C-alpha positions as a printed Julia matrix, in Angstrom:
202×3 Matrix{Float64}:
   0.27  -26.2    18.94
   2.97  -26.01   16.3
   6.61  -26.65   17.19
   7.34  -22.91   16.89
   4.41  -22.05   19.2
   5.6   -24.62   21.76
   9.16  -23.24   21.64
   7.94  -19.64   21.95
   5.54  -20.55   24.78
   8.29  -22.31   26.73
  10.71  -19.39   26.25
   8.05  -16.88   27.32
   7.24  -18.96   30.41
  10.93  -19.06   31.39
  11.2   -15.29   30.83
   8.19  -14.65   33.11
   9.62  -16.98   35.78
  12.9   -15.01   35.72
  10.99  -11.72   36.03
   8.99  -13.08   38.96
  12.04  -13.27   41.27
  12.29  -10.41   43.74
  15.54   -8.75   44.75
  16.3    -7.37   48.19
  16.28   -4.88   49.84
  14.1    -3.14   47.2
  11.63   -6.05   47.07
  11.17   -5.34   43.36
  10.87   -8.03   40.74
  11.72   -8.1    37.04
   8.23   -6.92   36.08
   8.83   -3.73   38.07
  12.11   -3.24   36.19
  10.55   -3.74   32.75
   7.69   -1.39   33.65
  10.2     1.28   34.72
  12.0     0.89   31.37
   8.72    1.33   29.5
   7.9     4.47   31.5
  11.33    5.9    30.67
  10.88    5.11   26.97
   7.43    6.69   27.02
   8.78    9.89   28.57
  11.57   10.02   25.97
   9.05    9.77   23.14
   6.88   12.49   24.67
   9.91   14.78   24.97
  10.97   14.08   21.37
   7.9    13.99   19.08
  10.07   13.39   16.0
  11.24   10.05   17.35
  10.42    7.25   14.89
   8.85    5.33   17.74
   5.88    3.63   16.07
   7.87    2.92   12.89
  10.48    0.97   14.84
   8.08   -1.15   16.88
   8.48   -4.82   16.1
   4.84   -5.1    15.12
   5.24   -2.3    12.55
   8.77   -2.81   11.24
   7.65   -5.25    8.53
   5.38   -2.53    7.12
   8.4    -0.39    6.18
  10.0    -0.96    2.77
  13.4     0.03    4.16
  14.26   -0.74    7.8
  16.17    2.46    8.61
  15.28    4.96    5.86
  12.12    6.89    4.99
  10.38    6.36    8.32
   7.45    8.56    9.39
   7.98   11.09   12.18
   5.89   10.42   15.25
   4.59   13.98   15.41
   3.1    14.04   11.9
   2.53   10.41   11.0
  -0.86    9.35    9.68
  -2.74    7.35   12.3
  -5.29    4.91   10.95
  -8.45    4.09   12.84
  -7.41    1.25   15.16
  -8.65   -2.24   14.36
  -9.09   -3.18   18.03
  -9.96   -1.46   21.31
  -6.31   -1.82   22.31
  -5.32    0.47   19.44
  -3.79   -2.19   17.17
  -3.44   -1.5    13.46
  -3.09    2.3    13.48
   0.32    2.32   11.74
   1.12    3.1     8.13
   4.36    4.51    6.73
   2.95    7.93    5.85
   3.17   11.53    7.04
   0.92   14.57    6.75
   2.68   17.45    4.98
   1.41   20.98    5.59
   1.77   22.41    2.08
   0.39   25.77    3.17
   3.12   26.21    5.75
   5.91   24.83    3.55
   4.98   25.97    0.05
   2.08   28.41    0.37
  -0.3    25.91   -1.25
  -3.83   25.81    0.24
  -3.9    22.16    1.26
  -2.37   19.38    3.33
  -1.18   16.27    1.57
   0.14   12.86    2.59
   3.57   11.54    1.67
   3.26    7.77    1.71
   5.5     4.82    1.04
   4.42    2.84   -2.02
   2.45   -0.16   -0.74
   3.97   -3.54   -0.03
   1.85   -6.68   -0.61
   1.13   -6.73    3.13
   0.15   -3.03    3.37
  -2.23   -2.56    0.44
  -5.22   -2.93    2.78
  -3.72   -0.34    5.13
  -3.16    2.01    2.18
  -6.84    1.93    1.2
  -7.87    2.3     4.85
  -5.77    5.48    4.89
  -7.47    6.73    1.71
 -10.83    6.09    3.39
  -9.93    7.45    6.84
  -8.39   10.7     5.55
 -10.95   11.37    2.8
  -8.4    11.27   -0.05
  -9.74   11.99   -3.54
  -6.47   12.28   -5.49
  -3.51    9.9    -5.47
  -0.26   10.92   -7.19
   2.17    8.06   -7.76
   5.75    9.09   -8.48
   7.21    5.7    -9.33
   6.61    2.79  -11.67
   5.8    -0.61  -10.22
   9.25   -1.82  -11.3
  12.28    0.39  -11.95
  15.7    -0.88  -12.96
  14.59   -4.46  -12.36
  13.57   -3.71   -8.77
  10.04   -3.74   -7.42
   9.22   -0.24   -6.2
   5.52   -0.68   -5.47
   2.97   -3.44   -5.26
   0.02   -2.82   -7.59
  -2.83   -1.52   -5.42
  -5.53   -1.09   -8.06
  -7.38   -3.52  -10.37
  -5.46   -4.57  -13.48
  -8.25   -4.14  -16.03
 -11.1    -1.7   -16.6
 -14.36   -2.6   -14.82
 -12.52   -5.11  -12.65
 -13.06   -4.93   -8.88
 -10.47   -5.88   -6.26
 -11.09   -6.26   -2.52
  -8.42   -4.83   -0.22
  -9.31   -5.72    3.35
 -12.77   -4.23    3.89
 -12.6    -1.88    0.89
 -13.47   -2.66   -2.72
 -11.92   -0.73   -5.59
 -13.21   -0.75   -9.18
 -11.19    0.64  -12.09
 -13.54    2.76  -14.22
 -11.14    4.22  -16.79
  -7.46    4.32  -17.72
  -5.67    6.77  -20.02
  -2.12    5.59  -20.77
   0.34    8.16  -22.12
   4.08    7.89  -22.85
   5.19    9.22  -19.46
   2.05    9.04  -17.35
  -1.18    7.15  -16.74
  -4.44    8.61  -15.46
  -7.0     6.36  -13.82
 -10.44    6.89  -12.33
 -11.53    4.44   -9.65
 -14.48    4.09   -7.35
 -13.86    2.84   -3.84
 -16.55    1.41   -1.59
 -16.45    0.93    2.16
 -19.73   -0.36    3.52
 -22.53    1.89    2.23
 -20.09    4.69    1.33
 -18.46    5.13   -2.05
 -16.53    7.85   -3.86
 -14.4     8.49   -6.9
 -10.62    8.49   -6.57
  -8.38    9.97   -9.27
  -5.02    8.24   -9.72
  -2.17   10.06  -11.48
   0.85    7.88  -12.12
   4.0     9.53  -13.47
   6.11    6.84  -15.1
   8.63    9.07  -16.91
């Protein structure tokens, strides 16, 4: 075990020992108290579907570019297929937008945070899970000296990059003064499809 793991393990053991003590006359211990707090939090989330609950979980916070801004609403957030039976790995900073309801357009689209280095795999999982064929990027990779997006496609034509379990090959690239149009093919297991990428850099 590393020093950090030993320190964390000792702190967790002490925490559990504190929770194990029962108080009278209720005969409840700290575990009962923590469980009651979780039930209360769960009921609050169910009553308020726009709570940014998943976005603020410690396990998901690092997947947000900004800690308090541009978080996905719980009621409309995109849920990825979980990576485990416990439901781990379903979070991405993205929301479904009902364009028909809002703008009279005959489709639903996804508003998504530009990928971080740690979320590129999640981004392509979302493209796969939600059957996306068109990606519109409204930022450059770097603007005003600040990184706005991690590059999530291969750098050169005919190059293939692997993002988690998905491979992406850049087939063509048409660079214009204020925009770039790319065609890519993504493969996930035996399945593959074309994805059109429109990047507006102006």
